C-alpha positions as CSV (number, residue, x, y, z in Angstrom):
1,M,-0.3,0.1,0.3
2,S,1.1,3.8,-0.8
3,T,0.7,6.6,1.5
4,V,-0.8,8.1,-1.6
5,A,-1.7,8.1,-4.9
6,V,-2.0,11.2,-7.2
7,V,-3.2,10.3,-10.6
8,G,-2.5,12.3,-13.4
9,G,0.7,13.8,-14.6
10,G,0.2,17.0,-15.5
11,P,1.4,20.0,-13.2
12,A,-1.1,19.4,-10.7
13,G,-0.2,15.6,-9.9
14,S,3.6,16.0,-10.4
15,S,3.6,18.6,-8.3
16,A,1.7,16.4,-5.7
17,A,3.7,13.8,-5.9
18,L,6.5,15.9,-6.2
19,F,6.0,17.3,-2.9
20,T,5.0,14.2,-0.7
21,A,7.5,12.2,-2.0
22,K,10.2,15.2,-1.2
23,N,9.1,14.4,2.0
24,G,9.2,10.5,2.7
25,L,6.1,9.6,1.9
26,D,5.6,6.5,-0.2
27,T,4.0,7.6,-3.0
28,V,2.5,6.8,-6.8
29,L,1.4,8.4,-10.1
30,F,-0.2,7.2,-12.7
31,D,0.7,9.5,-15.7
32,T,-2.0,9.0,-18.7
33,D,0.4,11.2,-20.6
34,Q,-3.1,13.1,-21.2
35,T,-1.9,16.5,-20.1
36,W,-3.2,19.9,-21.8
37,M,0.9,21.1,-21.6
38,H,1.6,18.8,-25.3
39,K,-0.2,21.7,-26.7
40,A,0.9,24.4,-24.8
41,H,3.6,27.5,-24.8
42,L,4.7,28.2,-21.2
43,F,6.3,32.6,-20.8
44,N,4.6,33.0,-17.6
45,Y,5.3,30.4,-15.3
46,L,7.1,31.9,-12.6
47,G,10.6,31.2,-12.8
48,I,10.8,30.4,-16.4
49,K,10.8,32.7,-19.4
50,S,10.5,30.2,-21.9
51,I,9.4,26.7,-22.3
52,D,7.1,23.9,-24.4
53,G,4.8,22.4,-22.8
54,D,6.0,18.6,-24.0
55,A,9.9,19.9,-22.4
56,F,8.3,21.2,-19.0
57,V,7.0,17.8,-18.9
58,E,9.6,15.8,-19.4
59,T,11.2,18.1,-16.9
60,S,9.0,17.6,-14.5
61,R,8.5,13.6,-15.1
62,D,12.8,13.6,-14.7
63,Q,11.9,16.1,-11.0
64,V,9.7,13.3,-10.2
65,D,11.8,10.2,-10.8
66,E,14.8,12.7,-8.8
67,F,12.0,12.4,-5.5
68,G,11.5,8.3,-5.6
69,V,8.1,9.0,-6.9
70,D,6.4,5.6,-8.2
71,R,5.7,6.7,-11.8
72,H,3.3,4.0,-13.6
73,Q,3.7,5.7,-17.6
74,G,0.6,5.1,-19.6
75,E,-1.5,3.0,-16.7
76,A,-4.7,4.7,-16.5
77,V,-6.8,4.6,-13.2
78,T,-10.2,3.1,-14.1
79,G,-12.0,3.8,-11.4
80,V,-11.6,4.3,-7.4
81,E,-13.3,3.7,-4.8
82,V,-12.8,4.5,-0.6
83,N,-13.0,0.6,2.3
84,S,-13.0,2.2,5.4
85,E,-9.4,3.4,6.1
86,E,-8.0,3.7,2.5
87,F,-8.4,5.0,-1.3
88,S,-9.0,0.9,-3.8
89,L,-8.0,2.4,-7.1
90,A,-7.7,-0.2,-10.9
91,T,-6.2,0.2,-14.0
92,D,-6.2,-1.9,-16.5
93,A,-3.0,-3.9,-15.3
94,D,-3.1,-4.7,-11.9
95,E,-4.9,-3.3,-8.1
96,Y,-3.2,-0.3,-6.0
97,T,-3.9,0.9,-2.1
98,A,-3.3,4.3,-0.3
99,E,-4.0,6.5,2.0
100,Y,-4.5,9.1,0.6
101,V,-5.6,9.5,-2.9
102,V,-5.0,13.4,-4.9
103,L,-6.9,13.6,-8.8
104,A,-5.5,15.3,-10.9
105,T,-6.8,14.8,-14.5
106,G,-7.5,18.0,-15.7
107,A,-11.1,18.2,-16.6
108,T,-12.7,15.0,-16.3
109,R,-14.5,14.6,-13.5
110,D,-15.4,10.5,-13.9
111,L,-13.1,9.6,-10.7
112,A,-14.4,11.9,-8.9
113,E,-17.7,11.5,-9.4
114,E,-17.2,7.3,-8.9
115,L,-15.6,8.5,-5.9
116,G,-19.4,10.4,-4.2
117,C,-17.6,14.1,-3.8
118,T,-19.7,17.0,-3.8
119,F,-19.7,19.4,-7.1
120,T,-20.5,22.2,-7.0
121,D,-23.1,24.5,-9.2
122,E,-20.8,25.0,-12.3
123,D,-19.8,21.3,-12.5
124,V,-16.8,21.5,-10.5
125,V,-15.3,19.3,-7.7
126,A,-15.8,20.9,-4.1
127,V,-12.6,21.4,-2.0
128,D,-11.8,23.6,1.3
129,V,-8.8,25.6,0.3
130,T,-6.1,22.7,1.1
131,M,-7.9,20.6,-2.0
132,E,-9.7,18.3,0.0
133,T,-12.3,17.1,-1.4
134,S,-15.9,16.4,0.1
135,I,-14.4,13.0,0.4
136,A,-11.7,12.3,3.9
137,D,-8.3,12.4,2.4
138,A,-10.1,12.6,-1.4
139,Y,-7.9,16.1,-2.7
140,A,-9.0,17.2,-7.0
141,T,-7.0,19.8,-8.1
142,G,-6.5,22.1,-11.2
143,A,-9.3,22.2,-13.8
144,M,-11.6,19.6,-12.2
145,V,-12.1,22.3,-9.1
146,R,-11.9,25.6,-12.0
147,A,-15.1,26.3,-13.8
148,E,-13.1,27.7,-16.8
149,E,-9.8,28.8,-14.7
150,W,-6.9,26.5,-16.6
151,Q,-3.5,27.4,-16.1
152,A,-0.4,25.4,-15.2
153,V,1.1,27.5,-12.4
154,I,-2.1,28.1,-10.5
155,S,-2.2,23.6,-11.6
156,A,0.7,23.5,-9.6
157,G,-0.3,24.9,-6.6
158,D,-3.1,23.2,-6.2
159,G,-1.4,20.1,-6.3
160,A,1.1,21.6,-3.7
161,A,-1.7,23.0,-1.8
162,A,-3.6,18.7,-0.9
163,A,0.6,18.0,-0.3
164,L,1.0,20.2,1.8
165,N,-2.6,19.3,4.0
166,I,-0.9,15.8,3.9
167,L,1.6,16.2,5.0
168,T,0.5,18.1,8.1
169,K,-1.9,15.6,8.8
170,E,1.5,12.5,8.5
171,K,3.1,14.9,10.8
172,G,0.3,16.2,12.4
173,E,1.8,19.3,13.2
174,H,1.5,22.4,10.2
175,F,3.6,21.4,7.1
176,H,6.2,23.7,5.9
177,D,8.3,22.2,2.7
178,F,11.1,25.5,3.2
179,D,14.1,24.5,1.9
180,T,17.7,27.1,2.3
181,P,20.9,27.5,-0.1
182,A,22.6,24.4,2.3
183,D,19.7,21.5,1.6
184,A,21.3,22.2,-2.3
185,E,24.7,20.7,-0.8
């Protein structure tokens, strides 16, 4: 069983997986390569002057891999359900369990609906400020929680917010992922 299962390998999912794995949580990421980033070129992502969406995706994958994320490239999650204190995720290849699930599937909200998450009047997944849904320990991020406010840097922030809340729950105190120059040495 993984601590965190992330469904979606775009900016939101990769960000969530990066933060949780970087901070010691066993993290599995399911990436079907359906991110809209393949249609993008970033000029407005803080800290990046200009990068092609495909290059951004590859850099993101390299980064999550370096932090030990168990990335399942091309393996689609076909179902998710909550059972007492864990989530069960099904793919065509296998079944997985995790204590937390982060849904980062863009505007595709089928898994959130299957899980029983509450939706807003705008037909997006309802979340609190930490990106947690109406289902405890289930998070939704990016385009699935925003009506027409789809932006890579916002999605990455949503993934980070979900990850930090998971880390806060796991550590038992408010958690900050703040590195210093000495951490890079």
